[in-house]
C-alpha positions as CSV (number, residue, x, y, z in Angstrom):
1,X,66.8,166.7,67.6
2,X,64.5,169.8,67.3
3,X,61.7,169.4,64.9
4,X,62.2,171.2,61.6
5,X,66.0,171.4,61.8
6,X,66.7,168.3,59.6
7,X,70.5,168.3,60.2
8,X,72.6,165.3,60.9
9,X,75.9,165.3,62.6
10,X,78.5,162.5,62.8
11,X,81.2,162.6,65.5
12,X,83.4,160.4,63.3
13,X,84.1,163.3,60.9
14,X,87.7,164.3,61.2
15,X,88.3,168.1,61.0
16,X,92.1,168.0,61.2
17,X,93.4,170.1,58.2
18,X,90.0,171.6,57.4
19,X,89.8,175.3,56.9
20,X,88.4,177.3,59.8
21,X,85.1,177.9,57.9
22,X,84.5,174.2,57.6
23,X,85.2,173.7,61.3
24,X,82.8,176.5,62.1
25,X,80.1,174.8,59.9
26,X,80.5,171.6,61.7
27,X,80.2,173.3,65.1
28,X,77.1,175.2,64.0
29,X,75.5,172.0,62.7
30,X,76.4,170.3,66.0
31,X,74.7,173.1,67.9
32,X,71.5,172.8,65.8
33,X,71.3,169.0,66.2
34,X,72.0,169.1,70.0
35,X,70.0,172.3,70.7
36,X,67.7,170.6,73.2
37,X,70.6,169.2,75.2
38,X,73.1,170.8,77.4
39,X,75.9,172.0,75.1
40,X,79.3,172.9,76.7
41,X,82.2,174.9,75.5
42,X,84.4,171.7,75.9
43,X,82.0,169.8,73.6
44,X,82.1,172.5,70.9
45,X,85.9,172.7,71.1
46,X,86.1,168.9,70.7
47,X,83.9,169.1,67.6
48,X,86.3,171.7,66.1
49,X,89.3,169.7,67.5
50,X,90.7,172.8,69.2
51,X,91.4,173.7,72.9
52,X,88.5,175.3,74.6
53,X,90.2,178.7,74.9
54,X,91.4,178.7,71.3
55,X,88.0,177.6,70.1
56,X,86.2,180.3,72.1
57,X,88.5,183.0,70.7
58,X,88.2,181.8,67.0
59,X,84.4,181.4,67.4
60,X,84.0,184.9,68.6
61,X,86.1,186.3,65.8
62,X,84.1,184.3,63.2
63,X,80.6,185.0,64.6
64,X,81.0,188.2,66.5
65,X,79.6,186.7,69.7
66,X,80.9,184.1,72.3
67,X,79.7,180.5,71.8
68,X,77.3,180.7,74.7
69,X,75.6,183.8,73.4
70,X,75.3,182.2,69.9
71,X,73.8,179.1,71.5
72,X,71.2,181.2,73.4
73,X,70.3,183.2,70.3
74,X,69.9,180.1,68.3
75,X,67.6,178.6,70.9
76,X,65.5,181.7,71.0
77,X,65.3,181.8,67.1
78,X,64.0,178.2,67.1
79,X,61.7,178.9,70.1
80,X,60.1,181.8,68.0
81,X,59.4,179.4,65.2
82,X,57.8,176.9,67.6
83,X,55.8,179.6,69.4
84,X,54.4,180.8,66.1
85,X,52.6,177.5,65.8
86,X,49.1,177.3,67.1
87,X,49.5,174.5,69.7
88,X,52.9,175.3,71.2
89,X,52.9,176.1,74.9
90,X,55.7,178.3,76.3
91,X,56.8,175.6,78.8
92,X,56.9,172.9,76.0
93,X,58.9,175.3,73.8
94,X,61.4,176.1,76.6
95,X,62.1,172.4,77.2
96,X,62.3,171.6,73.4
97,X,65.0,174.2,72.8
98,X,67.2,173.2,75.8
99,X,66.1,175.4,78.7
100,X,65.6,173.6,81.9
101,X,63.0,176.0,83.3
102,X,60.3,178.3,81.9
103,X,61.6,181.1,84.2
104,X,65.1,181.0,82.6
105,X,63.7,180.7,79.1
106,X,61.4,183.7,79.7
107,X,64.3,185.8,81.1
108,X,66.6,185.0,78.1
109,X,63.7,185.4,75.6
110,X,62.8,188.8,76.9
111,X,66.5,189.9,76.9
112,X,66.9,189.0,73.2
113,X,63.4,189.7,71.8
114,X,62.3,192.5,74.0
115,X,59.0,191.0,75.3
116,X,58.2,187.9,77.3
117,X,57.5,184.7,75.2
118,X,53.8,184.6,76.0
119,X,53.3,188.2,74.9
120,X,55.3,187.6,71.7
121,X,53.2,184.5,71.0
122,X,50.0,186.4,71.6
123,X,51.0,189.3,69.3
124,X,52.2,186.8,66.6
125,X,48.9,184.9,66.6
126,X,46.8,188.1,66.7
127,X,48.8,189.6,63.8
128,X,49.0,186.3,61.9
129,X,52.7,187.1,61.3
130,X,55.6,185.3,63.0
131,X,58.6,187.5,63.8
132,X,61.7,185.4,63.2
133,X,64.5,188.0,63.3
134,X,68.1,187.7,63.1
135,X,68.7,188.9,66.6
136,X,70.5,192.1,65.6
137,X,67.8,193.3,63.2
138,X,64.3,192.6,64.4
139,X,62.5,192.3,61.0
140,X,59.0,191.0,60.5
141,X,58.8,187.9,58.3
142,X,56.1,185.4,57.4
143,X,56.6,182.2,59.4
144,X,58.0,179.2,57.4
145,X,56.0,177.0,59.7
146,X,52.3,176.5,59.4
147,X,49.9,176.2,62.3
148,X,50.0,172.8,63.9
149,X,51.2,170.8,66.8
150,X,54.3,172.1,68.6
151,X,55.6,168.5,68.9
152,X,54.9,167.4,65.3
153,X,56.8,170.2,63.7
154,X,54.0,170.9,61.3
């Protein structure tokens, strides 16, 4: 589990008969809990108790993006929170949020944020402000995380 998320998920939860919003909430919680692990479309569909194709269609309708894009965006949002901390290296961050290489992490980070992670981290530290945007609107916000160790979540 990624530090600071604080969500728990139990596979024993039955979602049969739940409204679509409740199924979506379970899937989103599952993504947050398993962010550092490989997460497949099949797994997410199983959590929602839907076929992969039906799940992908409903997820896109509900969120506006395909499941894989949502997963990448969520990983980048958590990475930004971690990078805003004083002791968090780019490679450590990449691994903590589920990327298997720093190169892939940097490519995806730059695609969503507009600058490489090391440059974003430098500007965040220099400005003293962490930029934790919803990916569509790149607003500047104060970081909810104080300075501290990347691994401790403080």
